C-alpha positions in Angstrom: -15.3 -7.0 -5.5 -15.1 -4.0 -3.2 -18.3 -2.2 -2.1 -16.9 0.9 -3.7 -16.9 -0.8 -7.1 -20.2 -2.5 -6.4 -21.7 0.9 -5.7 -20.1 2.2 -8.9 -21.8 -0.6 -10.8 -25.2 0.5 -9.5 -24.7 4.1 -10.2 -22.1 6.9 -10.5 -19.9 7.1 -7.4 -19.6 10.6 -6.0 -16.0 10.2 -4.7 -14.7 9.0 -8.0 -16.6 11.7 -9.9 -15.3 14.4 -7.7 -11.6 13.4 -8.0 -11.9 12.9 -11.8 -13.7 16.2 -12.1 -10.8 18.0 -10.3 -8.2 16.5 -12.6 -10.3 17.4 -15.7 -11.0 20.9 -14.4 -7.3 21.6 -13.9 -6.4 20.4 -17.4 -9.3 22.3 -19.0 -8.2 25.5 -17.2 -4.7 25.0 -18.7 -6.3 24.6 -22.1 -8.3 27.8 -21.8 -5.2 29.7 -20.9 -3.2 28.2 -23.7 -5.8 28.8 -26.3 -5.3 32.6 -25.8 -1.6 32.2 -26.7 -2.0 29.8 -29.7 -2.3 32.1 -32.7 0.1 30.5 -35.3 1.2 27.2 -36.6 4.5 27.5 -34.6 2.4 28.0 -31.4 0.1 25.1 -32.3 2.8 22.5 -33.1 5.8 23.7 -31.0 4.4 26.1 -28.3 6.4 28.9 -29.9 9.6 27.1 -29.0 9.4 28.9 -25.7 9.5 25.9 -23.3 12.6 25.8 -21.1 14.8 22.7 -20.8 13.5 21.8 -17.3 9.9 22.3 -18.3 10.4 20.2 -21.4 12.1 17.5 -19.3 9.0 17.2 -17.1 6.8 17.3 -20.2 8.9 14.5 -21.9 8.6 12.5 -18.7 4.9 13.2 -18.7 4.6 12.1 -22.3 6.7 9.0 -21.8 5.3 7.7 -18.5 2.2 6.4 -20.1 -0.6 4.1 -19.2 1.7 1.3 -20.5 4.1 2.3 -17.7 1.8 2.9 -14.8 -0.9 0.2 -15.6 0.6 -2.2 -18.1 4.0 -2.8 -16.6 2.6 -3.2 -13.1 0.2 -5.8 -14.6 2.9 -7.6 -16.5 5.1 -7.8 -13.4 2.1 -9.0 -11.4 1.5 -11.9 -13.8 5.0 -12.6 -15.2 7.5 -11.3 -12.6 11.0 -10.9 -14.1 9.7 -10.9 -17.7 7.4 -8.0 -16.9 10.4 -6.2 -15.3 12.1 -6.2 -18.7 9.7 -3.5 -19.8 10.8 -1.2 -17.0 14.5 -1.7 -17.9 13.9 -1.3 -21.6 11.9 1.9 -21.3 14.5 3.5 -19.1 17.6 2.5 -21.1 15.9 3.6 -24.3 16.3 7.3 -23.5 20.1 7.0 -23.7 19.7 6.4 -27.4 17.7 9.6 -27.7 20.3 11.6 -25.7 23.4 10.4 -27.6 22.0 10.2 -31.1 19.0 12.4 -31.8 17.9 15.0 -29.1 20.2 17.9 -30.1 20.3 17.1 -33.8 16.5 16.9 -34.0 16.1 20.3 -32.4 18.6 21.9 -34.7 17.5 20.2 -38.0 13.7 20.2 -37.8 10.8 22.5 -37.6 7.6 20.7 -36.6 7.9 17.0 -37.5 10.3 14.1 -38.2 9.6 14.8 -41.9 11.3 18.2 -41.7 14.6 16.5 -40.9 14.3 14.1 -43.8 13.1 16.6 -46.3 16.0 19.0 -45.5 18.3 16.9 -47.7 15.9 14.5 -49.5 13.2 15.2 -52.1 10.6 16.9 -50.0 7.3 15.3 -51.1 8.3 11.6 -51.1 10.3 12.1 -47.9 7.3 13.7 -46.2 5.0 10.9 -47.4 7.4 8.2 -46.0 7.7 10.0 -42.7 4.0 10.5 -42.4 3.4 6.8 -42.9 5.8 5.9 -40.1 4.4 8.5 -37.8 0.8 7.6 -38.3 1.4 3.9 -37.9 3.2 4.3 -34.6 0.7 6.8 -33.3 -2.2 4.4 -34.2 -0.8 1.5 -32.1 0.2 3.8 -29.2 -3.0 5.8 -29.2 -5.3 2.8 -29.1 -3.3 1.4 -26.2 -3.8 4.6 -24.2 -7.5 4.8 -25.0 -8.0 1.2 -23.9 -6.3 2.0 -20.6 -8.5 5.0 -20.0 -11.6 2.9 -20.8 -10.7 0.2 -18.4 -10.1 2.7 -15.6 -13.3 4.7 -15.9 -15.4 1.6 -16.4 -14.1 0.1 -13.2 -14.4 3.2 -11.1 -17.5 4.9 -12.3 -19.6 2.0 -13.4 -20.1 3.2 -17.0 -19.5 1.1 -20.1 -16.0 0.7 -21.6 -17.3 2.2 -24.8 -18.6 5.4 -23.1 -15.4 5.6 -21.1 -13.3 5.7 -24.3 -15.6 8.3 -25.9 -15.3 10.6 -22.8 -11.5 10.3 -22.9 -11.5 11.2 -26.6 -13.6 14.3 -26.0 -11.2 15.6 -23.4 -8.1 14.7 -25.5 -9.5 16.6 -28.5 -10.3 19.6 -26.4 -6.6 20.0 -25.3 -5.2 19.6 -28.8 -7.7 21.5 -30.9 -8.0 24.5 -28.6 -4.7 24.6 -26.7 -2.2 23.0 -29.2 1.3 22.1 -28.0 1.3 24.7 -25.2 -1.7 23.1 -23.5 -0.4 19.7 -24.2 3.0 20.6 -22.6 1.5 22.0 -19.4 -1.0 19.1 -19.1 2.0 16.8 -19.3 4.0 18.7 -16.7 1.1 18.8 -14.2 0.5 15.1 -14.9 4.2 14.2 -14.4 4.2 16.0 -11.0 0.9 14.2 -9.9 2.1 10.8 -11.1 5.5 11.0 -9.5 4.0 12.2 -6.2 1.3 9.5 -6.1 3.8 6.7 -7.2 6.3 7.8 -4.6 3.8 7.7 -1.8 2.4 4.4 -2.9 5.9 2.9 -3.2 6.9 4.0 0.3 3.7 2.5 1.7 4.3 -0.8 -0.1 7.8 -1.0 1.3 6.5 -0.3 4.8 4.0 -3.1 4.3 6.8 -5.6 3.6 8.9 -4.5 6.6 11.0 -1.8 4.9 13.3 -4.3 3.2 13.1 -4.4 -0.6 14.3 -8.0 -0.6 11.2 -9.0 1.3 9.2 -7.6 -1.6 10.6 -10.1 -4.0 10.5 -13.1 -1.7 6.9 -12.4 -0.7 5.9 -11.9 -4.4 7.5 -15.2 -5.2 5.7 -16.9 -2.4 2.3 -15.4 -3.5 2.8 -16.4 -7.1 1.4 -19.8 -8.2 4.6 -20.1 -10.3 6.9 -20.1 -7.2 10.6 -19.7 -8.0 9.9 -19.4 -11.7 8.3 -16.0 -11.0 11.6 -14.4 -10.3 13.4 -16.1 -13.3 13.3 -15.3 -17.0 11.1 -17.3 -19.3 7.6 -17.1 -17.7 6.3 -14.9 -20.5 9.1 -14.9 -23.0 10.0 -18.6 -23.2 12.3 -18.0 -26.2 15.5 -16.0 -25.3 15.5 -14.5 -28.8 12.1 -13.0 -28.0 13.6 -11.3 -25.0 16.4 -9.8 -27.1 13.8 -8.8 -29.7 11.8 -7.0 -27.0 14.9 -5.2 -25.8 15.9 -4.0 -29.2 12.4 -2.7 -29.9 12.2 -0.8 -26.7 15.7 0.7 -26.8 15.7 1.8 -30.4 11.9 2.4 -30.6 12.0 5.5 -28.3 14.4 7.2 -30.8 11.6 6.8 -33.4 8.6 7.8 -31.4 7.1 10.9 -33.2 5.4 12.4 -30.1 8.7 12.2 -28.1 10.9 13.6 -30.9 8.4 16.4 -31.5 9.1 17.7 -28.0 12.6 18.7 -29.0 11.2 21.3 -31.4 9.6 23.1 -28.4 12.8 24.4 -26.8 14.7 27.5 -27.9 18.2 26.1 -28.1 20.2 22.9 -28.5 21.5 23.3 -24.9 17.9 23.3 -23.7 17.3 20.1 -25.7 20.1 18.4 -23.9 19.0 19.7 -20.5 15.5 18.4 -21.1 16.7 14.9 -21.8 18.8 14.9 -18.6 15.8 16.0 -16.5 13.6 13.4 -18.3 16.1 10.6 -17.6 16.2 11.4 -13.9 12.4 11.5 -13.6 11.8 8.5 -15.8 14.6 6.5 -14.0 13.0 7.1 -10.6 9.5 6.3 -11.9 10.5 2.9 -13.4 12.2 1.9 -10.2 8.9 2.6 -8.5 6.7 0.8 -11.1 8.8 -2.3 -10.4 7.9 -2.0 -6.7 4.3 -1.6 -7.6 4.2 -4.7 -9.8 5.9 -7.0 -7.3 4.1 -5.3 -4.4 0.7 -6.1 -6.0 1.7 -9.8 -6.3 3.2 -9.8 -2.8 0.3 -8.1 -1.0 -2.8 -9.0 -2.9 -1.8 -11.9 -5.1 -3.2 -14.5 -2.8 -6.2 -12.5 -1.5 -9.8 -12.2 -2.6 -9.0 -8.7 -3.9 -6.9 -10.4 -6.6 -10.1 -11.5 -8.3 -10.7 -7.9 -9.2 -7.6 -7.7 -11.4 -8.5 -8.0 -15.0 -6.9 -10.7 -17.2 -4.7 -8.1 -19.0 -3.4 -6.9 -15.6 -4.2 -3.2 -16.2 -5.9 -2.9 -12.8 -3.1 -4.3 -10.6 -1.8 -0.9 -9.5 -5.2 0.6 -8.7 -6.2 -2.6 -6.7 -2.9 -2.3 -4.8 -3.7 1.3 -3.9 -7.1 0.1 -2.6 -5.4 -2.5 -0.4 -2.8 0.0 0.9 -5.5 2.5 1.8 -7.2 0.1 4.1 -8.8 -2.5 1.9 -12.0 -3.0 0.0 -15.0 -1.1 1.4 -13.0 1.3 3.7 -13.0 5.0 3.1 -9.2 5.0 2.9 -9.2 2.1 0.4 -11.9 3.8 -1.8 -10.1 7.1 -1.6 -6.7 5.7 -2.5 -8.2 3.7 -5.3 -9.9 6.8 -6.7 -6.8 9.0 -6.4 -4.5 6.5 -8.1 -7.0 5.9 -10.9 -7.5 9.7 -11.4 -3.8 10.1 -11.7 -3.6 7.3 -14.2 -6.4 8.9 -16.1 -4.5 12.2 -16.2 -1.5 10.2 -17.4 -3.5 8.9 -20.3 -5.0 12.2 -21.2 -1.6 13.8 -21.4 -0.1 11.0 -23.5 -3.0 10.8 -26.0 -2.9 14.6 -26.4 0.8 14.3 -27.4 0.1 11.5 -29.8 -2.7 13.3 -31.4 -0.7 16.5 -32.0 2.2 14.5 -33.5 -0.3 12.7 -35.8 -2.0 16.0 -36.7 1.4 17.4 -37.5 2.1 14.6 -39.9 -1.3 15.0 -41.6 -1.4 18.8 -41.7 2.2 19.9 -42.0 3.7 17.0 -44.0 0.8 15.7 -46.1 -1.6 18.6 -46.6 0.9 21.5 -46.7 4.1 19.7 -47.8 2.6 17.3 -50.4 -0.8 18.6 -51.4 -0.2 22.4 -51.2 3.5 22.1 -52.0 4.3 24.4 -49.0 2.1 27.2 -50.2 -0.4 27.2 -47.3 -0.4 30.3 -45.1 0.4 30.0 -41.4 -3.2 30.3 -40.4 -4.3 27.7 -42.9 -1.7 25.3 -41.6 -2.8 25.8 -38.0 -6.5 25.2 -38.8 -5.4 22.1 -40.9 -3.7 20.8 -37.8 -6.9 21.2 -35.8 -9.0 19.4 -38.4 -6.4 16.7 -38.6 -6.4 16.3 -34.8 -10.2 15.9 -35.0 -10.0 13.2 -37.7 -7.2 11.3 -35.9 -9.0 11.4 -32.6 -12.3 10.2 -34.0 -10.6 7.3 -35.7 -8.8 6.3 -32.5 -12.0 6.4 -30.5 -13.9 4.2 -33.0 -11.1 1.6 -33.2 -10.7 1.4 -29.4 -14.4 1.1 -28.9 -14.8 -1.7 -31.5 -11.8 -3.9 -30.6 -9.8 -2.5 -27.7 -11.3 -4.1 -24.6 -9.2 -6.8 -23.1 -5.8 -5.7 -24.6 -2.8 -5.3 -22.4 -1.7 -1.7 -23.0 2.0 -2.5 -22.4 1.9 -5.2 -25.1 0.3 -2.7 -27.5 2.9 -0.1 -26.8 5.6 -2.6 -27.3 4.3 -3.1 -30.8 4.3 0.6 -31.4 8.0 0.7 -30.3 8.8 -2.1 -32.8 7.3 -0.1 -35.7 9.1 3.1 -34.6 12.4 1.2 -34.3 12.0 -0.5 -37.6 10.8 2.4 -39.8 11.4 5.9 -38.3 14.7 5.3 -36.5 16.7 3.9 -39.4 15.6 6.6 -41.8 16.3 9.4 -39.3 19.7 8.1 -38.2 20.9 7.5 -41.8 19.7 10.9 -43.0 21.8 12.6 -40.3 24.9 10.4 -40.6 25.2 8.8 -44.1 26.2 11.0 -47.0 25.1 8.7 -49.7 21.6 8.1 -48.2 18.9 9.3 -50.6 15.2 9.6 -51.1 14.7 6.1 -52.5 16.5 4.7 -49.5 14.2 6.5 -47.1 11.1 5.2 -49.0 12.2 1.6 -49.1 13.5 1.7 -45.5 10.3 3.0 -44.1 8.3 0.6 -46.3 10.4 -2.4 -45.2 10.2 -1.4 -41.6 6.5 -0.7 -41.4 5.4 -3.7 -43.5 7.7 -6.3 -41.8 6.8 -5.1 -38.3 3.0 -5.1 -38.9 3.1 -8.5 -40.7 5.2 -10.1 -38.0 2.8 -8.6 -35.4 -0.2 -10.0 -37.2 1.2 -13.5 -37.2 2.6 -13.3 -33.7 1.2 -15.5 -30.9 -0.1 -12.4 -29.0 -2.6 -11.9 -31.8 -3.7 -15.6 -31.8 -4.2 -16.5 -28.2 -6.0 -19.7 -27.4 -5.9 -20.9 -31.0 -2.8 -23.0 -30.9 -0.6 -20.1 -31.7 0.3 -18.4 -34.9 -1.1 -20.2 -38.0 2.3 -19.9 -39.7 4.2 -21.2 -36.7 5.8 -17.8 -35.9 6.5 -17.8 -32.1 8.1 -14.4 -31.5 5.9 -12.0 -29.6 7.9 -8.9 -30.6 9.2 -8.5 -34.2 12.1 -6.2 -33.5 15.0 -8.6 -34.0 13.8 -9.2 -37.5 12.0 -6.0 -38.5 14.7 -3.5 -37.3 17.5 -5.1 -39.5 15.0 -5.2 -42.4 14.4 -1.4 -41.9 18.1 -0.7 -42.1 18.5 -3.1 -45.0 15.6 -1.4 -46.9 17.4 2.0 -46.4 20.7 0.5 -47.7 19.1 -1.4 -50.6 17.0 1.5 -51.9 20.1 3.8 -51.7 22.5 1.6 -53.6 20.0 0.7 -56.2 19.2 4.3 -56.9 21.4 6.5 -59.1 20.2 9.7 -57.4 23.2 11.5 -55.9 21.6 15.0 -55.7 20.9 14.5 -52.0 24.6 14.3 -51.1 25.0 18.0 -51.9 22.9 19.0 -48.9 24.4 16.5 -46.4 27.2 18.9 -45.2 24.6 21.7 -44.8 22.4 19.4 -42.7 25.3 18.1 -40.7 26.5 21.5 -39.8 23.1 22.7 -38.8 22.4 19.5 -36.8 25.7 19.8 -34.9 25.9 23.5 -34.4 22.4 24.9 -34.6 23.3 27.4 -37.3 20.1 28.1 -39.3 17.9 26.3 -36.8 14.3 27.5 -36.1 14.2 30.4 -33.6 11.8 30.8 -30.6 8.8 33.0 -31.0 8.2 35.7 -28.5 4.7 36.6 -27.4 
């Protein structure tokens, strides 16, 4: 245990507090500025559609490069080598699905949420209800994971309890969303992306210098430091079943195309061209980042895996990257080590704040725009009413996430939790969205059954998975797949097909051509709002 952390356990450490305060101060200043410009529901949910393609690319990267990426993947690679690396590959390749299938079409066809795309050609109220269920389920898994990551970080650095750490994170998160809306969330994500890329680049360069400048040395030294030896660089250390590996890959690659907080970002740009541009920028940034997280994970094993410092890495692996930063800065107890540790942890904290803000605003959109205005008020709410409903919904979602994370979140690996969120997104949201945009016969019943099949199957398979029953002899039902995607994704598509062919409703076919023209050309799409 470093003296820095020992000091933190006895009282609040001034160095950590100062760096955290700087990060929070910057984000709160952005929120104050954005609050002056957030005067309508379009401003609150989509930043007035005035975000440029490059800005949105950075914001998407900031939204996507989460605690699961920076903390969880490094931890999984630290413990499982090649099998942890699969997350890096999956998260990166996943954005190609978004680029080719949904980015431009989503921007043209929707207004605020996923449900807007579905309800354009399906019966509005049931379609919005189905989309809201999918959105809120995904946001719940993802949000809890980010809150857990924040709690672990602040607890380790500042010596306060995990529960209080989660509450503080929630307070800042709610401030961004309630007062600044999507504009504040976007710029927090942009600033965070720049900070994270800069810090990760510097840390990666220093890791490579430590291993002699040869990336191959990184892998050989990591193998030598691992108690697993050669198995560390081979598949099967975590996912012993090849089917589980395929299942994870499917969940990650298709899940991104169903993540509500990512898809919602395409409603913030003024044109379809800007939507495409934003994905290109995002892929470039995300690609570079995941290459570097690979170096951090293997670097943590190579450089500190066999040292006393390794004892400070939690069982879930979420502190592998911060401990690596401490070692690179000069080691435990040195000013450089303490400074590096505090900086990397503060950047990770900013990462979490940005992502949770995006998740909360997507969940509030589902509750306020889809459920309250679209279902309860039948679309009669005024613009101001919808904006305030969004703020109330954000408060409700945030408080629930805080309570759940405080009660049962400690000890979870955040990357595992996000993998489950991806499975639900791929099984429920993605099939309904894709078929609504591409299959003429697809109808409201198909959307309802598809989302139901996807959500229920993914959650049930998660509940009986070995990851939920550690140390108890495995799943009580003998289910040995850690990720349900290979089963739940086909079930989601099957549910969409089954509901459609069993229903005699053909009225939704009439609007298919209108939706297709709008999605492909942008004719009739929502316009940007000038301030």
